[in-house]
PyMOL Python script that loads the backbone (N, CA, C, O; Angstrom):
from pymol import cmd

cmd.read_pdbstr("""\
ATOM      1  N   MET A   1      18.407  -7.588   1.439  1.00  0.00           N
ATOM      2  CA  MET A   1      16.976  -7.728   2.332  1.00  0.00           C
ATOM      3  C   MET A   1      16.182  -6.712   2.836  1.00  0.00           C
ATOM      4  O   MET A   1      14.995  -6.388   2.791  1.00  0.00           O
ATOM      5  N   ARG A   2      17.758  -6.099   3.591  1.00  0.00           N
ATOM      6  CA  ARG A   2      17.368  -4.461   4.415  1.00  0.00           C
ATOM      7  C   ARG A   2      16.788  -3.767   3.815  1.00  0.00           C
ATOM      8  O   ARG A   2      15.821  -3.175   4.296  1.00  0.00           O
ATOM      9  N   LEU A   3      17.171  -3.610   2.598  1.00  0.00           N
ATOM     10  CA  LEU A   3      16.148  -2.330   1.701  1.00  0.00           C
ATOM     11  C   LEU A   3      15.012  -2.628   1.407  1.00  0.00           C
ATOM     12  O   LEU A   3      14.149  -1.750   1.397  1.00  0.00           O
ATOM     13  N   ASP A   4      14.760  -3.723   1.144  1.00  0.00           N
ATOM     14  CA  ASP A   4      13.365  -4.498   0.664  1.00  0.00           C
ATOM     15  C   ASP A   4      12.159  -3.996   2.123  1.00  0.00           C
ATOM     16  O   ASP A   4      10.975  -3.731   1.915  1.00  0.00           O
ATOM     17  N   LYS A   5      12.642  -3.973   3.158  1.00  0.00           N
ATOM     18  CA  LYS A   5      12.188  -3.753   4.202  1.00  0.00           C
ATOM     19  C   LYS A   5      11.701  -2.641   4.522  1.00  0.00           C
ATOM     20  O   LYS A   5      10.548  -2.473   4.918  1.00  0.00           O
ATOM     21  N   ILE A   6      12.909  -1.416   4.314  1.00  0.00           N
ATOM     22  CA  ILE A   6      12.624  -0.178   4.391  1.00  0.00           C
ATOM     23  C   ILE A   6      11.609   0.171   3.209  1.00  0.00           C
ATOM     24  O   ILE A   6      10.650   0.816   3.633  1.00  0.00           O
ATOM     25  N   ASN A   7      11.572  -0.052   2.019  1.00  0.00           N
ATOM     26  CA  ASN A   7      11.008   0.147   0.959  1.00  0.00           C
ATOM     27  C   ASN A   7       9.339  -0.122   1.326  1.00  0.00           C
ATOM     28  O   ASN A   7       8.443   0.630   0.941  1.00  0.00           O
ATOM     29  N   ALA A   8       9.099  -1.517   2.259  1.00  0.00           N
ATOM     30  CA  ALA A   8       7.602  -1.585   2.988  1.00  0.00           C
ATOM     31  C   ALA A   8       7.503  -0.710   3.346  1.00  0.00           C
ATOM     32  O   ALA A   8       6.539  -0.007   3.040  1.00  0.00           O
ATOM     33  N   PHE A   9       8.615  -0.248   4.317  1.00  0.00           N
ATOM     34  CA  PHE A   9       7.975   0.247   5.454  1.00  0.00           C
ATOM     35  C   PHE A   9       7.535   1.689   4.489  1.00  0.00           C
ATOM     36  O   PHE A   9       6.428   2.159   4.755  1.00  0.00           O
ATOM     37  N   GLY A  10       8.201   2.260   3.601  1.00  0.00           N
ATOM     38  CA  GLY A  10       8.085   3.116   3.053  1.00  0.00           C
ATOM     39  C   GLY A  10       6.406   3.094   2.150  1.00  0.00           C
ATOM     40  O   GLY A  10       5.734   4.122   2.073  1.00  0.00           O
ATOM     41  N   GLY A  11       6.109   2.235   1.757  1.00  0.00           N
ATOM     42  CA  GLY A  11       4.976   1.974   0.784  1.00  0.00           C
ATOM     43  C   GLY A  11       3.962   1.977   2.062  1.00  0.00           C
ATOM     44  O   GLY A  11       3.143   2.896   2.059  1.00  0.00           O
ATOM     45  N   THR A  12       3.921   1.180   3.015  1.00  0.00           N
ATOM     46  CA  THR A  12       3.103   1.349   3.749  1.00  0.00           C
ATOM     47  C   THR A  12       2.635   2.971   4.391  1.00  0.00           C
ATOM     48  O   THR A  12       1.498   3.438   4.460  1.00  0.00           O
ATOM     49  N   PHE A  13       3.905   3.582   4.801  1.00  0.00           N
ATOM     50  CA  PHE A  13       3.547   5.041   4.804  1.00  0.00           C
ATOM     51  C   PHE A  13       2.798   6.008   3.899  1.00  0.00           C
ATOM     52  O   PHE A  13       1.930   6.836   4.174  1.00  0.00           O
ATOM     53  N   ILE A  14       3.444   5.635   2.593  1.00  0.00           N
ATOM     54  CA  ILE A  14       2.545   5.899   1.648  1.00  0.00           C
ATOM     55  C   ILE A  14       0.986   5.596   1.417  1.00  0.00           C
ATOM     56  O   ILE A  14       0.019   6.308   1.148  1.00  0.00           O
ATOM     57  N   LEU A  15       1.113   4.659   1.570  1.00  0.00           N
ATOM     58  CA  LEU A  15      -0.223   4.222   1.677  1.00  0.00           C
ATOM     59  C   LEU A  15      -1.364   4.672   2.622  1.00  0.00           C
ATOM     60  O   LEU A  15      -2.532   4.759   2.241  1.00  0.00           O
ATOM     61  N   ILE A  16      -0.796   5.058   4.353  1.00  0.00           N
ATOM     62  CA  ILE A  16      -1.546   5.721   5.094  1.00  0.00           C
ATOM     63  C   ILE A  16      -1.737   7.346   4.738  1.00  0.00           C
ATOM     64  O   ILE A  16      -2.819   7.934   4.756  1.00  0.00           O
ATOM     65  N   CYS A  17      -0.420   7.947   4.403  1.00  0.00           N
ATOM     66  CA  CYS A  17      -0.944   9.174   3.468  1.00  0.00           C
ATOM     67  C   CYS A  17      -2.131   9.363   2.876  1.00  0.00           C
ATOM     68  O   CYS A  17      -3.036  10.088   3.288  1.00  0.00           O
ATOM     69  N   GLY A  18      -2.122   8.773   2.006  1.00  0.00           N
ATOM     70  CA  GLY A  18      -3.503   8.219   0.876  1.00  0.00           C
ATOM     71  C   GLY A  18      -4.674   8.507   1.815  1.00  0.00           C
ATOM     72  O   GLY A  18      -5.556   9.366   1.829  1.00  0.00           O
ATOM     73  N   VAL A  19      -4.394   7.596   2.499  1.00  0.00           N
ATOM     74  CA  VAL A  19      -6.139   7.404   3.562  1.00  0.00           C
ATOM     75  C   VAL A  19      -5.908   8.507   3.919  1.00  0.00           C
ATOM     76  O   VAL A  19      -6.632   9.127   3.141  1.00  0.00           O
ATOM     77  N   LEU A  20      -5.384   9.319   4.588  1.00  0.00           N
ATOM     78  CA  LEU A  20      -5.175  10.351   5.287  1.00  0.00           C
ATOM     79  C   LEU A  20      -6.036  11.392   4.435  1.00  0.00           C
ATOM     80  O   LEU A  20      -7.071  11.863   4.906  1.00  0.00           O
ATOM     81  N   LEU A  21      -5.550  11.748   3.108  1.00  0.00           N
ATOM     82  CA  LEU A  21      -5.901  12.601   2.068  1.00  0.00           C
ATOM     83  C   LEU A  21      -6.974  12.272   1.871  1.00  0.00           C
ATOM     84  O   LEU A  21      -7.861  13.119   1.976  1.00  0.00           O
ATOM     85  N   TYR A  22      -7.280  11.000   1.534  1.00  0.00           N
ATOM     86  CA  TYR A  22      -8.943  10.438   0.935  1.00  0.00           C
ATOM     87  C   TYR A  22     -10.000  11.186   2.167  1.00  0.00           C
ATOM     88  O   TYR A  22     -10.982  11.891   1.938  1.00  0.00           O
ATOM     89  N   LEU A  23      -9.465  10.793   3.471  1.00  0.00           N
ATOM     90  CA  LEU A  23     -10.276  11.278   4.555  1.00  0.00           C
ATOM     91  C   LEU A  23     -10.434  12.792   4.931  1.00  0.00           C
ATOM     92  O   LEU A  23     -11.368  13.214   5.614  1.00  0.00           O
ATOM     93  N   SER A  24      -9.529  13.489   4.468  1.00  0.00           N
ATOM     94  CA  SER A  24      -9.590  14.805   4.900  1.00  0.00           C
ATOM     95  C   SER A  24     -10.379  15.505   3.949  1.00  0.00           C
ATOM     96  O   SER A  24     -10.503  15.281   2.745  1.00  0.00           O
ATOM     97  N   PRO A  25     -11.205  16.908   5.083  1.00  0.00           N
ATOM     98  CA  PRO A  25     -11.151  16.890   6.093  1.00  0.00           C
ATOM     99  C   PRO A  25     -12.254  16.883   6.933  1.00  0.00           C
ATOM    100  O   PRO A  25     -12.361  17.266   8.098  1.00  0.00           O
ATOM    101  N   ASP A  26     -13.256  16.272   5.984  1.00  0.00           N
ATOM    102  CA  ASP A  26     -14.679  15.968   6.911  1.00  0.00           C
ATOM    103  C   ASP A  26     -14.946  14.790   7.555  1.00  0.00           C
ATOM    104  O   ASP A  26     -15.803  14.704   8.435  1.00  0.00           O
ATOM    105  N   ASN A  27     -14.106  13.655   7.085  1.00  0.00           N
ATOM    106  CA  ASN A  27     -13.985  12.195   7.828  1.00  0.00           C
ATOM    107  C   ASN A  27     -13.067  12.178   8.727  1.00  0.00           C
ATOM    108  O   ASN A  27     -12.969  11.043   9.191  1.00  0.00           O
ATOM    109  N   LEU A  28     -12.169  13.090   9.304  1.00  0.00           N
ATOM    110  CA  LEU A  28     -11.009  12.859  10.124  1.00  0.00           C
ATOM    111  C   LEU A  28     -11.028  12.688  11.625  1.00  0.00           C
ATOM    112  O   LEU A  28     -10.673  13.473  12.504  1.00  0.00           O
ATOM    113  N   ASN A  29     -11.611  11.277  11.715  1.00  0.00           N
ATOM    114  CA  ASN A  29     -11.468  11.106  13.643  1.00  0.00           C
ATOM    115  C   ASN A  29     -10.497  10.041  13.724  1.00  0.00           C
ATOM    116  O   ASN A  29      -9.798   9.943  12.715  1.00  0.00           O
ATOM    117  N   ALA A  30     -10.298   9.337  14.514  1.00  0.00           N
ATOM    118  CA  ALA A  30      -9.138   8.504  14.918  1.00  0.00           C
ATOM    119  C   ALA A  30      -9.939   7.017  14.703  1.00  0.00           C
ATOM    120  O   ALA A  30      -9.147   6.271  14.127  1.00  0.00           O
ATOM    121  N   ASN A  31     -10.959   6.468  14.908  1.00  0.00           N
ATOM    122  CA  ASN A  31     -11.689   5.423  14.104  1.00  0.00           C
ATOM    123  C   ASN A  31     -11.726   5.325  12.869  1.00  0.00           C
ATOM    124  O   ASN A  31     -11.603   4.228  12.324  1.00  0.00           O
ATOM    125  N   SER A  32     -11.945   6.724  12.023  1.00  0.00           N
ATOM    126  CA  SER A  32     -11.462   6.050  10.474  1.00  0.00           C
ATOM    127  C   SER A  32     -10.738   6.128   9.964  1.00  0.00           C
ATOM    128  O   SER A  32     -10.809   5.741   8.797  1.00  0.00           O
ATOM    129  N   ILE A  33      -9.432   6.727  10.509  1.00  0.00           N
ATOM    130  CA  ILE A  33      -8.061   6.628  10.259  1.00  0.00           C
ATOM    131  C   ILE A  33      -7.829   5.263  10.558  1.00  0.00           C
ATOM    132  O   ILE A  33      -7.379   4.520   9.686  1.00  0.00           O
ATOM    133  N   LEU A  34      -8.172   4.720  12.069  1.00  0.00           N
ATOM    134  CA  LEU A  34      -7.298   3.307  12.036  1.00  0.00           C
ATOM    135  C   LEU A  34      -8.099   2.148  11.125  1.00  0.00           C
ATOM    136  O   LEU A  34      -7.403   1.319  10.540  1.00  0.00           O
ATOM    137  N   ILE A  35      -9.612   2.086  10.998  1.00  0.00           N
ATOM    138  CA  ILE A  35     -10.244   1.149  10.483  1.00  0.00           C
ATOM    139  C   ILE A  35      -9.737   1.041   8.858  1.00  0.00           C
ATOM    140  O   ILE A  35      -9.467  -0.015   8.286  1.00  0.00           O
ATOM    141  N   GLN A  36      -9.667   2.613   8.170  1.00  0.00           N
ATOM    142  CA  GLN A  36      -9.134   2.510   7.007  1.00  0.00           C
ATOM    143  C   GLN A  36      -7.997   2.176   6.699  1.00  0.00           C
ATOM    144  O   GLN A  36      -7.700   1.579   5.664  1.00  0.00           O
ATOM    145  N   SER A  37      -7.162   2.565   7.658  1.00  0.00           N
ATOM    146  CA  SER A  37      -5.747   2.550   7.219  1.00  0.00           C
ATOM    147  C   SER A  37      -5.469   0.763   7.265  1.00  0.00           C
ATOM    148  O   SER A  37      -5.026   0.182   6.274  1.00  0.00           O
ATOM    149  N   ALA A  38      -5.762   0.124   8.401  1.00  0.00           N
ATOM    150  CA  ALA A  38      -5.683  -1.243   8.714  1.00  0.00           C
ATOM    151  C   ALA A  38      -6.439  -1.994   7.475  1.00  0.00           C
ATOM    152  O   ALA A  38      -6.380  -3.212   7.304  1.00  0.00           O
ATOM    153  N   GLY A  39      -7.035  -1.245   6.782  1.00  0.00           N
ATOM    154  CA  GLY A  39      -8.103  -1.981   5.806  1.00  0.00           C
ATOM    155  C   GLY A  39      -7.493  -1.765   4.710  1.00  0.00           C
ATOM    156  O   GLY A  39      -7.672  -2.767   4.018  1.00  0.00           O
ATOM    157  N   ILE A  40      -6.604  -0.697   3.926  1.00  0.00           N
ATOM    158  CA  ILE A  40      -6.053  -0.694   3.224  1.00  0.00           C
ATOM    159  C   ILE A  40      -4.648  -1.534   3.082  1.00  0.00           C
ATOM    160  O   ILE A  40      -4.262  -1.983   2.003  1.00  0.00           O
ATOM    161  N   ILE A  41      -3.832  -1.704   4.503  1.00  0.00           N
ATOM    162  CA  ILE A  41      -2.587  -2.289   4.269  1.00  0.00           C
ATOM    163  C   ILE A  41      -3.119  -3.447   4.048  1.00  0.00           C
ATOM    164  O   ILE A  41      -2.981  -3.936   2.926  1.00  0.00           O
ATOM    165  N   GLY A  42      -3.936  -4.236   5.184  1.00  0.00           N
ATOM    166  CA  GLY A  42      -4.276  -5.403   5.015  1.00  0.00           C
ATOM    167  C   GLY A  42      -4.877  -6.124   3.604  1.00  0.00           C
ATOM    168  O   GLY A  42      -4.753  -7.332   3.404  1.00  0.00           O
ATOM    169  N   ILE A  43      -5.581  -5.158   2.609  1.00  0.00           N
ATOM    170  CA  ILE A  43      -5.719  -5.542   1.240  1.00  0.00           C
ATOM    171  C   ILE A  43      -4.429  -5.587   0.541  1.00  0.00           C
ATOM    172  O   ILE A  43      -3.945  -6.503  -0.124  1.00  0.00           O
ATOM    173  N   SER A  44      -3.887  -4.229   0.865  1.00  0.00           N
ATOM    174  CA  SER A  44      -2.652  -4.705  -0.090  1.00  0.00           C
ATOM    175  C   SER A  44      -1.351  -5.771   0.330  1.00  0.00           C
ATOM    176  O   SER A  44      -0.457  -6.305  -0.326  1.00  0.00           O
ATOM    177  N   TYR A  45      -1.688  -5.779   1.569  1.00  0.00           N
ATOM    178  CA  TYR A  45      -0.663  -7.617   1.647  1.00  0.00           C
ATOM    179  C   TYR A  45      -1.351  -8.421   1.126  1.00  0.00           C
ATOM    180  O   TYR A  45      -0.668  -9.216   0.481  1.00  0.00           O
ATOM    181  N   LEU A  46      -2.861  -8.704   1.063  1.00  0.00           N
ATOM    182  CA  LEU A  46      -3.590  -9.856   0.319  1.00  0.00           C
ATOM    183  C   LEU A  46      -3.270 -10.172  -1.031  1.00  0.00           C
ATOM    184  O   LEU A  46      -2.986 -11.290  -1.461  1.00  0.00           O
ATOM    185  N   VAL A  47      -3.349  -8.931  -1.772  1.00  0.00           N
ATOM    186  CA  VAL A  47      -3.348  -8.812  -3.113  1.00  0.00           C
ATOM    187  C   VAL A  47      -1.183  -8.880  -3.369  1.00  0.00           C
ATOM    188  O   VAL A  47      -0.742  -9.026  -4.509  1.00  0.00           O
ATOM    189  N   SER A  48      -0.509  -8.789  -2.524  1.00  0.00           N
ATOM    190  CA  SER A  48       0.794  -9.081  -2.687  1.00  0.00           C
ATOM    191  C   SER A  48       1.264 -10.486  -2.661  1.00  0.00           C
ATOM    192  O   SER A  48       2.188 -11.137  -3.148  1.00  0.00           O
ATOM    193  N   VAL A  49       0.154 -10.697  -1.821  1.00  0.00           N
ATOM    194  CA  VAL A  49       0.518 -12.283  -1.733  1.00  0.00           C
ATOM    195  C   VAL A  49      -0.021 -13.135  -2.629  1.00  0.00           C
ATOM    196  O   VAL A  49       0.525 -14.232  -2.744  1.00  0.00           O
ATOM    197  N   LEU A  50      -1.113 -12.847  -3.394  1.00  0.00           N
ATOM    198  CA  LEU A  50      -1.452 -13.106  -4.484  1.00  0.00           C
ATOM    199  C   LEU A  50      -0.280 -13.176  -5.599  1.00  0.00           C
ATOM    200  O   LEU A  50       0.402 -14.047  -6.140  1.00  0.00           O
ATOM    201  N   ILE A  51      -0.421 -11.848  -5.635  1.00  0.00           N
ATOM    202  CA  ILE A  51       0.980 -11.916  -6.902  1.00  0.00           C
ATOM    203  C   ILE A  51       2.171 -12.528  -6.261  1.00  0.00           C
ATOM    204  O   ILE A  51       2.459 -13.518  -6.934  1.00  0.00           O
ATOM    205  N   HIS A  52       2.741 -12.434  -5.576  1.00  0.00           N
ATOM    206  CA  HIS A  52       3.878 -13.490  -4.811  1.00  0.00           C
ATOM    207  C   HIS A  52       3.691 -15.220  -5.280  1.00  0.00           C
ATOM    208  O   HIS A  52       4.492 -16.118  -5.538  1.00  0.00           O
ATOM    209  N   PHE A  53       2.113 -15.111  -5.224  1.00  0.00           N
ATOM    210  CA  PHE A  53       2.075 -16.518  -5.798  1.00  0.00           C
ATOM    211  C   PHE A  53       1.729 -16.767  -7.500  1.00  0.00           C
ATOM    212  O   PHE A  53       2.050 -17.766  -8.144  1.00  0.00           O
ATOM    213  N   PHE A  54       1.297 -16.067  -7.799  1.00  0.00           N
ATOM    214  CA  PHE A  54       1.132 -16.117  -9.154  1.00  0.00           C
ATOM    215  C   PHE A  54       2.930 -15.858  -9.713  1.00  0.00           C
ATOM    216  O   PHE A  54       3.291 -16.822 -10.388  1.00  0.00           O
ATOM    217  N   ILE A  55       3.695 -15.112  -9.600  1.00  0.00           N
ATOM    218  CA  ILE A  55       5.016 -14.994  -9.623  1.00  0.00           C
ATOM    219  C   ILE A  55       5.652 -16.272  -9.957  1.00  0.00           C
ATOM    220  O   ILE A  55       6.194 -16.669 -10.988  1.00  0.00           O
ATOM    221  N   ARG A  56       5.410 -16.896  -8.635  1.00  0.00           N
ATOM    222  CA  ARG A  56       6.327 -17.923  -8.378  1.00  0.00           C
ATOM    223  C   ARG A  56       5.739 -18.928  -8.929  1.00  0.00           C
ATOM    224  O   ARG A  56       6.624 -19.629  -9.419  1.00  0.00           O
ATOM    225  N   LYS A  57       4.862 -19.316  -9.088  1.00  0.00           N
ATOM    226  CA  LYS A  57       4.249 -20.531  -9.989  1.00  0.00           C
ATOM    227  C   LYS A  57       4.068 -20.267 -11.449  1.00  0.00           C
ATOM    228  O   LYS A  57       4.074 -21.249 -12.191  1.00  0.00           O
ATOM    229  N   GLN A  58       3.895 -18.972 -12.011  1.00  0.00           N
ATOM    230  CA  GLN A  58       3.651 -18.824 -13.640  1.00  0.00           C
ATOM    231  C   GLN A  58       5.003 -18.579 -14.302  1.00  0.00           C
ATOM    232  O   GLN A  58       5.414 -19.113 -15.332  1.00  0.00           O
ATOM    233  N   MET A  59       5.820 -17.395 -13.296  1.00  0.00           N
ATOM    234  CA  MET A  59       6.766 -17.171 -13.952  1.00  0.00           C
ATOM    235  C   MET A  59       8.044 -17.793 -13.578  1.00  0.00           C
ATOM    236  O   MET A  59       9.092 -17.444 -14.122  1.00  0.00           O
ATOM    237  N   ASN A  60       7.991 -18.813 -12.558  1.00  0.00           N
ATOM    238  CA  ASN A  60       9.169 -19.604 -12.054  1.00  0.00           C
ATOM    239  C   ASN A  60       9.987 -18.728 -11.364  1.00  0.00           C
ATOM    240  O   ASN A  60      10.992 -19.303 -10.949  1.00  0.00           O
ATOM    241  N   LYS A  61       9.921 -17.218 -11.006  1.00  0.00           N
ATOM    242  CA  LYS A  61      11.063 -16.270 -10.613  1.00  0.00           C
ATOM    243  C   LYS A  61      10.887 -16.366  -9.002  1.00  0.00           C
ATOM    244  O   LYS A  61       9.743 -16.190  -8.582  1.00  0.00           O
ATOM    245  N   ASP A  62      11.959 -16.640  -8.025  1.00  0.00           N
ATOM    246  CA  ASP A  62      11.887 -16.890  -6.835  1.00  0.00           C
ATOM    247  C   ASP A  62      12.059 -14.949  -6.587  1.00  0.00           C
ATOM    248  O   ASP A  62      12.969 -14.178  -6.891  1.00  0.00           O
ATOM    249  N   VAL A  63      11.166 -14.805  -6.136  1.00  0.00           N
ATOM    250  CA  VAL A  63      10.660 -13.061  -5.454  1.00  0.00           C
ATOM    251  C   VAL A  63      10.374 -13.420  -3.755  1.00  0.00           C
ATOM    252  O   VAL A  63       9.705 -14.322  -3.253  1.00  0.00           O
ATOM    253  N   GLU A  64      11.007 -12.549  -3.251  1.00  0.00           N
ATOM    254  CA  GLU A  64      10.490 -12.313  -1.777  1.00  0.00           C
ATOM    255  C   GLU A  64       9.330 -11.712  -1.727  1.00  0.00           C
ATOM    256  O   GLU A  64       9.221 -10.618  -2.281  1.00  0.00           O
ATOM    257  N   LEU A  65       8.444 -12.178  -1.192  1.00  0.00           N
ATOM    258  CA  LEU A  65       7.239 -11.549  -0.661  1.00  0.00           C
ATOM    259  C   LEU A  65       7.457  -9.710  -0.087  1.00  0.00           C
ATOM    260  O   LEU A  65       6.955  -8.623  -0.375  1.00  0.00           O
ATOM    261  N   VAL A  66       8.203 -10.082   0.583  1.00  0.00           N
ATOM    262  CA  VAL A  66       8.241  -8.381   1.212  1.00  0.00           C
ATOM    263  C   VAL A  66       8.655  -7.228  -0.207  1.00  0.00           C
ATOM    264  O   VAL A  66       8.401  -6.029  -0.323  1.00  0.00           O
ATOM    265  N   THR A  67       9.182  -7.922  -0.894  1.00  0.00           N
ATOM    266  CA  THR A  67      10.005  -7.135  -2.205  1.00  0.00           C
ATOM    267  C   THR A  67       8.540  -6.782  -3.077  1.00  0.00           C
ATOM    268  O   THR A  67       8.224  -5.670  -3.500  1.00  0.00           O
ATOM    269  N   VAL A  68       7.702  -8.136  -3.223  1.00  0.00           N
ATOM    270  CA  VAL A  68       6.274  -7.844  -3.936  1.00  0.00           C
ATOM    271  C   VAL A  68       5.359  -7.068  -2.781  1.00  0.00           C
ATOM    272  O   VAL A  68       4.372  -6.407  -3.103  1.00  0.00           O
ATOM    273  N   TYR A  69       5.676  -7.178  -1.776  1.00  0.00           N
ATOM    274  CA  TYR A  69       4.761  -5.680  -0.682  1.00  0.00           C
ATOM    275  C   TYR A  69       5.020  -4.512  -1.258  1.00  0.00           C
ATOM    276  O   TYR A  69       4.183  -3.737  -1.721  1.00  0.00           O
ATOM    277  N   ALA A  70       6.681  -4.321  -1.224  1.00  0.00           N
ATOM    278  CA  ALA A  70       6.987  -3.022  -1.180  1.00  0.00           C
ATOM    279  C   ALA A  70       6.965  -2.119  -2.578  1.00  0.00           C
ATOM    280  O   ALA A  70       6.824  -0.897  -2.620  1.00  0.00           O
ATOM    281  N   TRP A  71       7.095  -2.792  -3.430  1.00  0.00           N
ATOM    282  CA  TRP A  71       6.466  -2.552  -4.877  1.00  0.00           C
ATOM    283  C   TRP A  71       4.892  -2.219  -4.793  1.00  0.00           C
ATOM    284  O   TRP A  71       4.467  -1.091  -5.044  1.00  0.00           O
ATOM    285  N   TYR A  72       4.272  -3.021  -4.514  1.00  0.00           N
ATOM    286  CA  TYR A  72       3.068  -3.005  -4.920  1.00  0.00           C
ATOM    287  C   TYR A  72       1.817  -1.717  -3.679  1.00  0.00           C
ATOM    288  O   TYR A  72       0.781  -1.080  -3.871  1.00  0.00           O
ATOM    289  N   SER A  73       2.835  -1.959  -2.404  1.00  0.00           N
ATOM    290  CA  SER A  73       2.240  -0.885  -1.475  1.00  0.00           C
ATOM    291  C   SER A  73       2.692   0.456  -1.971  1.00  0.00           C
ATOM    292  O   SER A  73       1.947   1.292  -1.459  1.00  0.00           O
ATOM    293  N   SER A  74       3.557   1.016  -2.720  1.00  0.00           N
ATOM    294  CA  SER A  74       4.354   2.131  -2.735  1.00  0.00           C
ATOM    295  C   SER A  74       3.178   2.268  -4.408  1.00  0.00           C
ATOM    296  O   SER A  74       2.597   3.341  -4.571  1.00  0.00           O
ATOM    297  N   LEU A  75       3.075   1.702  -4.935  1.00  0.00           N
ATOM    298  CA  LEU A  75       2.247   2.283  -6.080  1.00  0.00           C
ATOM    299  C   LEU A  75       1.008   2.632  -6.404  1.00  0.00           C
ATOM    300  O   LEU A  75       0.576   3.450  -7.216  1.00  0.00           O
ATOM    301  N   VAL A  76       0.174   1.447  -5.196  1.00  0.00           N
ATOM    302  CA  VAL A  76      -1.149   1.730  -4.388  1.00  0.00           C
ATOM    303  C   VAL A  76      -0.891   3.115  -3.751  1.00  0.00           C
ATOM    304  O   VAL A  76      -1.693   4.011  -4.013  1.00  0.00           O
ATOM    305  N   GLY A  77       0.229   3.385  -2.881  1.00  0.00           N
ATOM    306  CA  GLY A  77      -0.395   4.564  -2.026  1.00  0.00           C
ATOM    307  C   GLY A  77       0.311   5.865  -2.554  1.00  0.00           C
ATOM    308  O   GLY A  77       0.372   6.916  -1.915  1.00  0.00           O
ATOM    309  N   LEU A  78       1.027   5.578  -4.255  1.00  0.00           N
ATOM    310  CA  LEU A  78       0.669   7.125  -4.816  1.00  0.00           C
ATOM    311  C   LEU A  78       0.126   7.140  -5.825  1.00  0.00           C
ATOM    312  O   LEU A  78       0.310   7.967  -6.718  1.00  0.00           O
ATOM    313  N   ALA A  79      -0.711   6.126  -5.841  1.00  0.00           N
ATOM    314  CA  ALA A  79      -1.674   6.188  -7.179  1.00  0.00           C
ATOM    315  C   ALA A  79      -2.892   6.793  -6.161  1.00  0.00           C
ATOM    316  O   ALA A  79      -3.787   7.490  -6.637  1.00  0.00           O
ATOM    317  N   ILE A  80      -2.851   6.520  -4.970  1.00  0.00           N
ATOM    318  CA  ILE A  80      -4.129   7.049  -3.904  1.00  0.00           C
ATOM    319  C   ILE A  80      -3.856   8.976  -4.035  1.00  0.00           C
ATOM    320  O   ILE A  80      -4.431   9.983  -4.448  1.00  0.00           O
ATOM    321  N   VAL A  81      -2.599   8.558  -3.375  1.00  0.00           N
ATOM    322  CA  VAL A  81      -2.013  10.279  -3.320  1.00  0.00           C
ATOM    323  C   VAL A  81      -2.144  11.000  -4.396  1.00  0.00           C
ATOM    324  O   VAL A  81      -2.719  12.089  -4.401  1.00  0.00           O
ATOM    325  N   ILE A  82      -1.601  10.439  -5.440  1.00  0.00           N
ATOM    326  CA  ILE A  82      -1.681  11.774  -6.808  1.00  0.00           C
ATOM    327  C   ILE A  82      -3.371  11.919  -6.952  1.00  0.00           C
ATOM    328  O   ILE A  82      -3.772  13.049  -7.229  1.00  0.00           O
ATOM    329  N   THR A  83      -4.481  10.743  -6.766  1.00  0.00           N
ATOM    330  CA  THR A  83      -5.665  11.123  -7.323  1.00  0.00           C
ATOM    331  C   THR A  83      -6.402  11.942  -6.424  1.00  0.00           C
ATOM    332  O   THR A  83      -7.364  12.642  -6.741  1.00  0.00           O
ATOM    333  N   GLU A  84      -5.777  11.793  -4.981  1.00  0.00           N
ATOM    334  CA  GLU A  84      -6.455  12.950  -4.159  1.00  0.00           C
ATOM    335  C   GLU A  84      -6.117  14.367  -4.638  1.00  0.00           C
ATOM    336  O   GLU A  84      -6.978  15.241  -4.751  1.00  0.00           O
ATOM    337  N   ILE A  85      -5.046  14.516  -4.864  1.00  0.00           N
ATOM    338  CA  ILE A  85      -4.263  15.928  -4.830  1.00  0.00           C
ATOM    339  C   ILE A  85      -4.648  16.250  -5.992  1.00  0.00           C
ATOM    340  O   ILE A  85      -4.824  17.445  -6.232  1.00  0.00           O
ATOM    341  N   ILE A  86      -4.874  15.270  -6.996  1.00  0.00           N
ATOM    342  CA  ILE A  86      -5.694  15.970  -8.296  1.00  0.00           C
ATOM    343  C   ILE A  86      -7.096  16.295  -8.278  1.00  0.00           C
ATOM    344  O   ILE A  86      -7.579  17.014  -9.153  1.00  0.00           O
ATOM    345  N   SER A  87      -7.939  15.702  -7.125  1.00  0.00           N
ATOM    346  CA  SER A  87      -9.107  16.411  -7.179  1.00  0.00           C
ATOM    347  C   SER A  87      -9.093  17.373  -6.036  1.00  0.00           C
ATOM    348  O   SER A  87     -10.183  17.803  -5.658  1.00  0.00           O
ATOM    349  N   LEU A  88      -8.190  17.698  -5.539  1.00  0.00           N
ATOM    350  CA  LEU A  88      -8.347  18.853  -4.623  1.00  0.00           C
ATOM    351  C   LEU A  88      -8.015  20.049  -5.248  1.00  0.00           C
ATOM    352  O   LEU A  88      -8.470  21.083  -4.759  1.00  0.00           O
ATOM    353  N   ILE A  89      -7.251  20.112  -6.316  1.00  0.00           N
ATOM    354  CA  ILE A  89      -6.714  21.340  -7.422  1.00  0.00           C
ATOM    355  C   ILE A  89      -8.266  21.545  -8.252  1.00  0.00           C
ATOM    356  O   ILE A  89      -8.372  22.360  -9.169  1.00  0.00           O
TER     357      ILE A  89
END
""", "prot")
cmd.dss("prot")
cmd.show_as("cartoon", "prot")
cmd.util.cbc("prot")
cmd.orient("prot")
C-alpha cells in the first residue's frame, strides 16, 4: 500500500512537470500554473475513479483507487512530457 502512495505522488509530480513544459516559456505565471495543474490533477483523478469503477464492475477485480490513479497519472504525465519535448526539438 505504501508503494502505491509513492507512485501516486510520483505520477502527480510528472503531471505537474508536464503542465510546466506545456506552459513554458510564454505563459508561465503563478495563476496559470496553479489553475492548470489543479485542473489536470482533478481530471486525472476523475478519470481514475471511472476506470476504477469499470475494473471493479466489468472485470470483477479488486483494485485500489490509489493504484489506478498512480498508473493513470504516470502514463498521462509521461505522455504530456514526451509530447512537449518532441515539440521543442
